[in-house]
TORDREN-150260 format. One record per residue (C-alpha): x, y, z; residue in three letters. Coordinates in steps of 0.05 Angstrom, whole numbers. Example, Ala and Ser with C-alpha at 12.3 -4.5 7.8 and 13.67 -1.06 7.14 Angstrom:
BEGIN
r px:246 | py:-90 | pz:156 | rest:Ala
r px:273 | py:-21 | pz:143 | rest:Ser
This chain:
BEGIN
r px:502 | py:-151 | pz:-11 | rest:Unk
r px:469 | py:-161 | pz:-78 | rest:Unk
r px:443 | py:-106 | pz:-123 | rest:Unk
r px:370 | py:-89 | pz:-115 | rest:Unk
r px:350 | py:-86 | pz:-187 | rest:Unk
r px:280 | py:-110 | pz:-205 | rest:Unk
r px:292 | py:-124 | pz:-279 | rest:Unk
r px:255 | py:-181 | pz:-311 | rest:Unk
r px:258 | py:-223 | pz:-374 | rest:Unk
r px:183 | py:-227 | pz:-378 | rest:Unk
r px:142 | py:-201 | pz:-436 | rest:Unk
r px:137 | py:-125 | pz:-441 | rest:Unk
r px:86 | py:-92 | pz:-396 | rest:Unk
r px:26 | py:-66 | pz:-434 | rest:Unk
r px:11 | py:-7 | pz:-388 | rest:Unk
r px:51 | py:58 | pz:-391 | rest:Unk
r px:119 | py:54 | pz:-358 | rest:Unk
r px:102 | py:103 | pz:-303 | rest:Unk
r px:148 | py:113 | pz:-245 | rest:Unk
r px:123 | py:96 | pz:-175 | rest:Unk
r px:97 | py:156 | pz:-137 | rest:Unk
r px:146 | py:176 | pz:-82 | rest:Unk
r px:107 | py:195 | pz:-21 | rest:Unk
r px:162 | py:205 | pz:32 | rest:Unk
r px:238 | py:210 | pz:27 | rest:Unk
r px:272 | py:143 | pz:20 | rest:Unk
r px:314 | py:119 | pz:78 | rest:Unk
r px:388 | py:114 | pz:65 | rest:Unk
r px:422 | py:48 | pz:48 | rest:Unk
r px:360 | py:5 | pz:38 | rest:Unk
r px:361 | py:-58 | pz:-2 | rest:Unk
r px:305 | py:-88 | pz:-44 | rest:Unk
r px:272 | py:-116 | pz:18 | rest:Unk
r px:271 | py:-47 | pz:52 | rest:Unk
r px:308 | py:-75 | pz:112 | rest:Unk
r px:379 | py:-48 | pz:106 | rest:Unk
r px:407 | py:-118 | pz:115 | rest:Unk
r px:433 | py:-171 | pz:68 | rest:Unk
r px:393 | py:-180 | pz:4 | rest:Unk
r px:414 | py:-245 | pz:-28 | rest:Unk
r px:356 | py:-258 | pz:-75 | rest:Unk
r px:316 | py:-194 | pz:-90 | rest:Unk
r px:278 | py:-225 | pz:-147 | rest:Unk
r px:264 | py:-291 | pz:-111 | rest:Unk
r px:299 | py:-328 | pz:-168 | rest:Unk
r px:307 | py:-389 | pz:-123 | rest:Unk
r px:237 | py:-385 | pz:-95 | rest:Unk
r px:173 | py:-421 | pz:-113 | rest:Unk
r px:152 | py:-362 | pz:-155 | rest:Unk
r px:209 | py:-321 | pz:-184 | rest:Unk
r px:188 | py:-249 | pz:-195 | rest:Unk
r px:196 | py:-256 | pz:-270 | rest:Unk
r px:145 | py:-312 | pz:-272 | rest:Unk
r px:96 | py:-273 | pz:-229 | rest:Unk
r px:103 | py:-214 | pz:-277 | rest:Unk
r px:93 | py:-261 | pz:-336 | rest:Unk
r px:26 | py:-282 | pz:-305 | rest:Unk
r px:6 | py:-209 | pz:-300 | rest:Unk
r px:23 | py:-200 | pz:-373 | rest:Unk
r px:-20 | py:-257 | pz:-398 | rest:Unk
r px:-81 | py:-240 | pz:-442 | rest:Unk
r px:-137 | py:-225 | pz:-393 | rest:Unk
r px:-180 | py:-285 | pz:-413 | rest:Unk
r px:-121 | py:-333 | pz:-408 | rest:Unk
r px:-103 | py:-307 | pz:-339 | rest:Unk
r px:-174 | py:-314 | pz:-313 | rest:Unk
r px:-181 | py:-384 | pz:-343 | rest:Unk
r px:-117 | py:-407 | pz:-309 | rest:Unk
r px:-138 | py:-375 | pz:-243 | rest:Unk
r px:-207 | py:-407 | pz:-246 | rest:Unk
r px:-177 | py:-476 | pz:-258 | rest:Unk
r px:-130 | py:-468 | pz:-198 | rest:Unk
r px:-187 | py:-442 | pz:-156 | rest:Unk
r px:-233 | py:-501 | pz:-171 | rest:Unk
r px:-178 | py:-551 | pz:-154 | rest:Unk
r px:-177 | py:-526 | pz:-83 | rest:Unk
r px:-242 | py:-491 | pz:-67 | rest:Unk
r px:-317 | py:-492 | pz:-78 | rest:Unk
r px:-321 | py:-440 | pz:-134 | rest:Unk
r px:-388 | py:-413 | pz:-109 | rest:Unk
r px:-370 | py:-405 | pz:-35 | rest:Unk
r px:-350 | py:-338 | pz:-6 | rest:Unk
r px:-324 | py:-330 | pz:65 | rest:Unk
r px:-355 | py:-272 | pz:102 | rest:Unk
r px:-312 | py:-236 | pz:153 | rest:Unk
r px:-327 | py:-174 | pz:194 | rest:Unk
r px:-275 | py:-122 | pz:214 | rest:Unk
r px:-282 | py:-77 | pz:275 | rest:Unk
r px:-235 | py:-21 | pz:298 | rest:Unk
r px:-230 | py:-34 | pz:372 | rest:Unk
r px:-179 | py:22 | pz:383 | rest:Unk
r px:-182 | py:78 | pz:331 | rest:Unk
r px:-133 | py:133 | pz:312 | rest:Unk
r px:-71 | py:164 | pz:341 | rest:Unk
r px:-23 | py:116 | pz:309 | rest:Unk
r px:50 | py:140 | pz:309 | rest:Unk
r px:65 | py:106 | pz:242 | rest:Unk
r px:67 | py:149 | pz:180 | rest:Unk
r px:36 | py:100 | pz:129 | rest:Unk
r px:19 | py:145 | pz:70 | rest:Unk
r px:-49 | py:112 | pz:59 | rest:Unk
r px:-75 | py:110 | pz:130 | rest:Unk
r px:-126 | py:159 | pz:160 | rest:Unk
r px:-110 | py:134 | pz:230 | rest:Unk
r px:-39 | py:161 | pz:229 | rest:Unk
r px:-27 | py:218 | pz:278 | rest:Unk
r px:16 | py:250 | pz:224 | rest:Unk
r px:-44 | py:270 | pz:182 | rest:Unk
r px:-106 | py:312 | pz:192 | rest:Unk
r px:-162 | py:266 | pz:168 | rest:Unk
r px:-216 | py:279 | pz:219 | rest:Unk
r px:-205 | py:212 | pz:254 | rest:Unk
r px:-202 | py:221 | pz:329 | rest:Unk
r px:-163 | py:175 | pz:375 | rest:Unk
r px:-203 | py:130 | pz:420 | rest:Unk
r px:-190 | py:81 | pz:476 | rest:Unk
r px:-195 | py:5 | pz:470 | rest:Unk
r px:-267 | py:-19 | pz:467 | rest:Unk
r px:-296 | py:-58 | pz:525 | rest:Unk
r px:-314 | py:-132 | pz:522 | rest:Unk
r px:-388 | py:-114 | pz:525 | rest:Unk
r px:-381 | py:-68 | pz:464 | rest:Unk
r px:-343 | py:-121 | pz:426 | rest:Unk
r px:-393 | py:-176 | pz:444 | rest:Unk
r px:-450 | py:-134 | pz:415 | rest:Unk
r px:-412 | py:-126 | pz:350 | rest:Unk
r px:-393 | py:-200 | pz:348 | rest:Unk
r px:-464 | py:-224 | pz:358 | rest:Unk
r px:-489 | py:-177 | pz:303 | rest:Unk
r px:-435 | py:-202 | pz:256 | rest:Unk
r px:-451 | py:-274 | pz:270 | rest:Unk
r px:-526 | py:-263 | pz:260 | rest:Unk
r px:-510 | py:-230 | pz:193 | rest:Unk
r px:-473 | py:-292 | pz:170 | rest:Unk
r px:-400 | py:-276 | pz:186 | rest:Unk
r px:-356 | py:-334 | pz:205 | rest:Unk
r px:-293 | py:-294 | pz:223 | rest:Unk
r px:-288 | py:-232 | pz:266 | rest:Unk
r px:-227 | py:-188 | pz:258 | rest:Unk
r px:-206 | py:-134 | pz:308 | rest:Unk
r px:-160 | py:-77 | pz:290 | rest:Unk
r px:-123 | py:-31 | pz:338 | rest:Unk
r px:-83 | py:30 | pz:315 | rest:Unk
r px:-18 | py:14 | pz:350 | rest:Unk
r px:53 | py:13 | pz:323 | rest:Unk
r px:64 | py:-44 | pz:372 | rest:Unk
r px:21 | py:-64 | pz:431 | rest:Unk
r px:47 | py:-63 | pz:502 | rest:Unk
r px:42 | py:-127 | pz:543 | rest:Unk
r px:-15 | py:-97 | pz:583 | rest:Unk
r px:-51 | py:-85 | pz:516 | rest:Unk
r px:-43 | py:-158 | pz:498 | rest:Unk
r px:-76 | py:-178 | pz:564 | rest:Unk
r px:-137 | py:-135 | pz:546 | rest:Unk
r px:-140 | py:-160 | pz:475 | rest:Unk
r px:-137 | py:-232 | pz:501 | rest:Unk
r px:-202 | py:-218 | pz:538 | rest:Unk
r px:-234 | py:-193 | pz:473 | rest:Unk
r px:-210 | py:-255 | pz:436 | rest:Unk
r px:-246 | py:-296 | pz:489 | rest:Unk
r px:-310 | py:-259 | pz:473 | rest:Unk
r px:-305 | py:-277 | pz:399 | rest:Unk
r px:-291 | py:-350 | pz:414 | rest:Unk
r px:-349 | py:-354 | pz:463 | rest:Unk
r px:-396 | py:-332 | pz:407 | rest:Unk
r px:-370 | py:-386 | pz:360 | rest:Unk
r px:-331 | py:-345 | pz:308 | rest:Unk
r px:-260 | py:-349 | pz:285 | rest:Unk
r px:-217 | py:-294 | pz:316 | rest:Unk
r px:-168 | py:-249 | pz:278 | rest:Unk
r px:-129 | py:-189 | pz:302 | rest:Unk
r px:-86 | py:-135 | pz:271 | rest:Unk
r px:-49 | py:-97 | pz:326 | rest:Unk
r px:17 | py:-77 | pz:295 | rest:Unk
r px:85 | py:-109 | pz:308 | rest:Unk
r px:89 | py:-166 | pz:357 | rest:Unk
r px:144 | py:-198 | pz:398 | rest:Unk
r px:149 | py:-274 | pz:401 | rest:Unk
r px:121 | py:-275 | pz:472 | rest:Unk
r px:62 | py:-230 | pz:453 | rest:Unk
r px:46 | py:-276 | pz:394 | rest:Unk
r px:46 | py:-336 | pz:441 | rest:Unk
r px:0 | py:-300 | pz:490 | rest:Unk
r px:-50 | py:-287 | pz:434 | rest:Unk
r px:-46 | py:-360 | pz:413 | rest:Unk
r px:-59 | py:-381 | pz:485 | rest:Unk
r px:-120 | py:-335 | pz:485 | rest:Unk
r px:-149 | py:-373 | pz:425 | rest:Unk
r px:-129 | py:-328 | pz:367 | rest:Unk
r px:-138 | py:-362 | pz:300 | rest:Unk
r px:-108 | py:-311 | pz:251 | rest:Unk
r px:-62 | py:-251 | pz:256 | rest:Unk
r px:-64 | py:-198 | pz:202 | rest:Unk
r px:0 | py:-160 | pz:184 | rest:Unk
r px:2 | py:-137 | pz:112 | rest:Unk
r px:66 | py:-128 | pz:72 | rest:Unk
r px:31 | py:-69 | pz:39 | rest:Unk
r px:73 | py:-63 | pz:-25 | rest:Unk
r px:133 | py:-89 | pz:-63 | rest:Unk
r px:197 | py:-93 | pz:-22 | rest:Unk
r px:234 | py:-39 | pz:-61 | rest:Unk
r px:175 | py:9 | pz:-56 | rest:Unk
r px:164 | py:2 | pz:18 | rest:Unk
r px:206 | py:62 | pz:37 | rest:Unk
r px:164 | py:106 | pz:-10 | rest:Unk
r px:102 | py:92 | pz:31 | rest:Unk
r px:127 | py:85 | pz:103 | rest:Unk
r px:188 | py:112 | pz:140 | rest:Unk
r px:172 | py:93 | pz:212 | rest:Unk
r px:188 | py:19 | pz:202 | rest:Unk
r px:223 | py:-26 | pz:153 | rest:Unk
r px:199 | py:-86 | pz:114 | rest:Unk
r px:241 | py:-130 | pz:159 | rest:Unk
r px:199 | py:-107 | pz:219 | rest:Unk
r px:138 | py:-136 | pz:183 | rest:Unk
r px:173 | py:-200 | pz:165 | rest:Unk
r px:197 | py:-209 | pz:237 | rest:Unk
r px:125 | py:-203 | pz:263 | rest:Unk
r px:101 | py:-254 | pz:212 | rest:Unk
r px:156 | py:-302 | pz:235 | rest:Unk
r px:134 | py:-293 | pz:308 | rest:Unk
r px:62 | py:-307 | pz:289 | rest:Unk
r px:82 | py:-370 | pz:251 | rest:Unk
r px:126 | py:-394 | pz:308 | rest:Unk
r px:65 | py:-388 | pz:355 | rest:Unk
r px:24 | py:-432 | pz:307 | rest:Unk
r px:-24 | py:-376 | pz:291 | rest:Unk
r px:-49 | py:-374 | pz:219 | rest:Unk
r px:-23 | py:-315 | pz:178 | rest:Unk
r px:-66 | py:-263 | pz:144 | rest:Unk
r px:-22 | py:-219 | pz:101 | rest:Unk
r px:-33 | py:-183 | pz:35 | rest:Unk
r px:-24 | py:-112 | pz:10 | rest:Unk
r px:-52 | py:-50 | pz:-23 | rest:Unk
r px:-51 | py:-36 | pz:-97 | rest:Unk
r px:-65 | py:29 | pz:-132 | rest:Unk
r px:-13 | py:69 | pz:-92 | rest:Unk
r px:22 | py:93 | pz:-155 | rest:Unk
r px:62 | py:29 | pz:-167 | rest:Unk
r px:73 | py:-2 | pz:-235 | rest:Unk
r px:51 | py:-72 | pz:-255 | rest:Unk
r px:121 | py:-97 | pz:-236 | rest:Unk
r px:110 | py:-67 | pz:-167 | rest:Unk
r px:46 | py:-108 | pz:-160 | rest:Unk
r px:84 | py:-169 | pz:-183 | rest:Unk
r px:137 | py:-155 | pz:-130 | rest:Unk
r px:84 | py:-154 | pz:-75 | rest:Unk
r px:53 | py:-220 | pz:-97 | rest:Unk
r px:122 | py:-252 | pz:-106 | rest:Unk
r px:142 | py:-233 | pz:-35 | rest:Unk
r px:78 | py:-262 | pz:-6 | rest:Unk
r px:81 | py:-326 | pz:-48 | rest:Unk
r px:154 | py:-338 | pz:-29 | rest:Unk
r px:147 | py:-331 | pz:46 | rest:Unk
r px:171 | py:-396 | pz:80 | rest:Unk
r px:97 | py:-414 | pz:84 | rest:Unk
r px:51 | py:-368 | pz:45 | rest:Unk
r px:-7 | py:-337 | pz:83 | rest:Unk
r px:-71 | py:-376 | pz:96 | rest:Unk
r px:-109 | py:-311 | pz:83 | rest:Unk
r px:-88 | py:-258 | pz:31 | rest:Unk
r px:-127 | py:-192 | pz:32 | rest:Unk
r px:-119 | py:-152 | pz:-31 | rest:Unk
r px:-138 | py:-79 | pz:-20 | rest:Unk
r px:-153 | py:-26 | pz:-72 | rest:Unk
r px:-128 | py:40 | pz:-44 | rest:Unk
r px:-183 | py:81 | pz:-10 | rest:Unk
r px:-162 | py:153 | pz:-22 | rest:Unk
r px:-175 | py:190 | pz:43 | rest:Unk
r px:-170 | py:267 | pz:43 | rest:Unk
r px:-112 | py:289 | pz:87 | rest:Unk
r px:-68 | py:229 | pz:72 | rest:Unk
r px:-8 | py:236 | pz:24 | rest:Unk
r px:-40 | py:186 | pz:-24 | rest:Unk
r px:-107 | py:222 | pz:-29 | rest:Unk
r px:-96 | py:246 | pz:-100 | rest:Unk
r px:-64 | py:183 | pz:-128 | rest:Unk
r px:-96 | py:164 | pz:-195 | rest:Unk
r px:-147 | py:107 | pz:-192 | rest:Unk
r px:-121 | py:39 | pz:-212 | rest:Unk
r px:-153 | py:9 | pz:-274 | rest:Unk
r px:-206 | py:-40 | pz:-246 | rest:Unk
r px:-183 | py:-95 | pz:-293 | rest:Unk
r px:-112 | py:-88 | pz:-266 | rest:Unk
r px:-141 | py:-101 | pz:-197 | rest:Unk
r px:-175 | py:-164 | pz:-223 | rest:Unk
r px:-109 | py:-186 | pz:-252 | rest:Unk
r px:-78 | py:-179 | pz:-182 | rest:Unk
r px:-132 | py:-224 | pz:-152 | rest:Unk
r px:-120 | py:-276 | pz:-206 | rest:Unk
r px:-44 | py:-277 | pz:-197 | rest:Unk
r px:-53 | py:-283 | pz:-122 | rest:Unk
r px:-98 | py:-342 | pz:-132 | rest:Unk
r px:-51 | py:-378 | pz:-180 | rest:Unk
r px:11 | py:-367 | pz:-136 | rest:Unk
r px:-23 | py:-383 | pz:-69 | rest:Unk
r px:-74 | py:-437 | pz:-87 | rest:Unk
r px:-98 | py:-456 | pz:-17 | rest:Unk
r px:-101 | py:-386 | pz:12 | rest:Unk
r px:-166 | py:-349 | pz:23 | rest:Unk
r px:-158 | py:-290 | pz:-25 | rest:Unk
r px:-199 | py:-233 | pz:4 | rest:Unk
r px:-231 | py:-179 | pz:-37 | rest:Unk
r px:-218 | py:-126 | pz:16 | rest:Unk
r px:-216 | py:-50 | pz:23 | rest:Unk
r px:-239 | py:-9 | pz:-37 | rest:Unk
r px:-298 | py:-55 | pz:-53 | rest:Unk
r px:-347 | py:2 | pz:-42 | rest:Unk
r px:-321 | py:38 | pz:-103 | rest:Unk
r px:-325 | py:-25 | pz:-147 | rest:Unk
r px:-383 | py:-41 | pz:-193 | rest:Unk
r px:-419 | py:-107 | pz:-186 | rest:Unk
r px:-388 | py:-129 | pz:-252 | rest:Unk
r px:-317 | py:-117 | pz:-226 | rest:Unk
r px:-332 | py:-154 | pz:-162 | rest:Unk
r px:-360 | py:-212 | pz:-202 | rest:Unk
r px:-296 | py:-215 | pz:-243 | rest:Unk
r px:-256 | py:-216 | pz:-178 | rest:Unk
r px:-296 | py:-277 | pz:-154 | rest:Unk
r px:-284 | py:-309 | pz:-222 | rest:Unk
r px:-210 | py:-294 | pz:-214 | rest:Unk
r px:-207 | py:-332 | pz:-149 | rest:Unk
r px:-228 | py:-284 | pz:-93 | rest:Unk
r px:-267 | py:-325 | pz:-42 | rest:Unk
r px:-272 | py:-280 | pz:18 | rest:Unk
r px:-300 | py:-210 | pz:32 | rest:Unk
r px:-307 | py:-164 | pz:91 | rest:Unk
r px:-380 | py:-160 | pz:110 | rest:Unk
r px:-411 | py:-98 | pz:140 | rest:Unk
r px:-417 | py:-24 | pz:124 | rest:Unk
r px:-350 | py:-2 | pz:153 | rest:Unk
r px:-277 | py:-25 | pz:150 | rest:Unk
r px:-240 | py:6 | pz:209 | rest:Unk
r px:-252 | py:79 | pz:188 | rest:Unk
r px:-271 | py:73 | pz:115 | rest:Unk
r px:-335 | py:52 | pz:80 | rest:Unk
r px:-356 | py:-17 | pz:55 | rest:Unk
r px:-417 | py:-40 | pz:16 | rest:Unk
r px:-481 | py:-44 | pz:56 | rest:Unk
r px:-505 | py:-112 | pz:81 | rest:Unk
r px:-567 | py:-112 | pz:36 | rest:Unk
r px:-526 | py:-96 | pz:-26 | rest:Unk
r px:-479 | py:-153 | pz:-12 | rest:Unk
r px:-537 | py:-200 | pz:-1 | rest:Unk
r px:-567 | py:-179 | pz:-67 | rest:Unk
r px:-501 | py:-188 | pz:-104 | rest:Unk
r px:-490 | py:-257 | pz:-74 | rest:Unk
r px:-560 | py:-277 | pz:-97 | rest:Unk
r px:-549 | py:-250 | pz:-168 | rest:Unk
r px:-485 | py:-290 | pz:-175 | rest:Unk
r px:-511 | py:-353 | pz:-141 | rest:Unk
r px:-457 | py:-349 | pz:-87 | rest:Unk
r px:-465 | py:-378 | pz:-17 | rest:Unk
r px:-433 | py:-358 | pz:48 | rest:Unk
r px:-374 | py:-402 | pz:65 | rest:Unk
r px:-360 | py:-420 | pz:137 | rest:Unk
r px:-292 | py:-425 | pz:170 | rest:Unk
r px:-263 | py:-482 | pz:131 | rest:Unk
r px:-196 | py:-496 | pz:99 | rest:Unk
r px:-181 | py:-510 | pz:27 | rest:Unk
r px:-204 | py:-577 | pz:0 | rest:Unk
r px:-132 | py:-600 | pz:-9 | rest:Unk
r px:-118 | py:-585 | pz:64 | rest:Unk
r px:-182 | py:-615 | pz:91 | rest:Unk
r px:-175 | py:-680 | pz:54 | rest:Unk
């Protein structure tokens, strides 16, 4: 097994060399991928985007980075089109996982109460409202570690509701088996969300109830079922710039990088271990968007959680850096999101239009 060092030959990092915040005790004998197995290429030196090159992008002068990202973006996308997706928690709270950022974990007292799975009638009402507001994709989240087969049967019915109303369907339900992924595909699911969360070597600092390999296995099952992958991560959890480079490198070097890449700015929820984590510099968040765009040109890069705390100027820079998708609606699972009217006003100010469910120009040609 190789060593799990994350050293790089890239230019020196301009931010202070802070150590990652350790939230929970590390598991024993973990490698760089957080899986406890063989680790043959921790820095992706033989991948499309070696970690050193990803970090070198992060370290570019800000204007040069955004210029490069904008050029890549325009090669593959309409630069003034933003996909609008809506996210609904169809089963909230009571999750047995101990993710340090999540208010739905049963391990933390955050005021979030556990609920049962929503009915098809309740979901249809939300889907119709989202469609009428201009959303083209409807995402359902359920706070499970891993659904049972009987849960998959119920979710399949909810997917049918979304498809009947003419929207793309996405789910995030936790870890899946190969047969469960196939059942969701058969129900009409278009996308499955399963974020990698953070850099491989930092994973055990944030979560102890599963390993990175659990996540990678689920993504493989989703791919094998011919479902499109939605996978990104969260920044601002105390990681360094190299940690952010590690997250993007892992995503960009998946056998096929995700079609949809949500980049979340940590929402600090009282009661979670990460509630007091210092705020990430907004321009560092913009850099993360730009590097995701350059390394994954045909992916939808989604400006995701944390947008409520961003100024209009920061959001505009994110769109300039290559973000071309947002979550639409005043709530994301259990945390806030900008109000519909504010988003409409921002889109108008920037001359942006709502993009429907289309692929990148290079893929559609």
